[in-house]
N, C-alpha and C positions, 0 to 999 in steps of 0.2 A: 504494500500500500504506500502510495506516495502522498506526502503532506507538504504543502508549501503555503506561504503567506499570500494573502491577496495582493500585497505590495509586490511580491515577486512576479505575479501575473502582469501587473501594471507596468513594471519596469522591464520585463523580458518576455513579452507575449510570444514572439517568434520562438524563443528557446523553450517555452512551456509547450507550445504546439508540437515542436520537434520531439521533445521528451515523451509527451503523451502518445504521439503516433508511433514512436519507436517501441515503447513498452506495451502499447495496445491495452492500456488500462487507465482508469480515471485518476485524476489528481485532486485530492481533497484540499480545498482552500480554507484558510483560517484568517480571522481578523481578531486581533488582540488575544490570540490563543484559543479562541472558540471556533468550532466548525461553522462555516458559512455557506459554501457552495461546493459543487463538484464540477470539474473541468474534464470533459470526456471527448475522445475522438468520435466523429460522426459515425464511423463504421461500427464502433463498439456500441454506441447508442442504438443504431438501427438493429444490430444483432440482438441486443437485450430486449428491444421493443417486440421483435418477431418472436422471441422466446416467451415473453409475457403474453402475447396474443395467443400463441399456441396453447399455453397452459390454461388460459381463460376459456378457450374453446373446448379443451379436454374436460375441464371442470363442468362447463355447461352441459356437455353430452353425458357425463357421469350423473349429474343431477337429474337429467331427463330419464336416464335409464333407471335410476333409483325411484323415480316417481311413477314408473310403470310403462314407460315408452317401449314399444315393441323393439326387440333386438333380433338379429339374425345370426345364425352360425355360418361358418365358411361354406359348408356343403349346401345350405339353403341359398346362399348368395350365388354360388356356382350354378345351381339348378335354375334359378331365376334368370341368370344371364344366358345360359344355354337355351332356355325356353324363348327368350326374347330374340336371340340370334337366329333361331331356327323357325321362327314364327312365319307362317305363310301369308 
């Protein structure tokens, strides 16, 4: 985990960008010793957002399943696909 002061960001923005991109991890920024913000490369942010969206979708589907939504086994799905493909 990288921790830097907010002043370091203001004084050396290009260096912070380079460091964060090289390490591919966020830099936690502090002000007067207290955490204030997180500086993160766009690629890392987008990957994290995609992971969070996937987890949210998985949770939604699991909640639907637990609430009684119909589920299908692999063999049922294969049979349905075969039936659709060979439908006259």
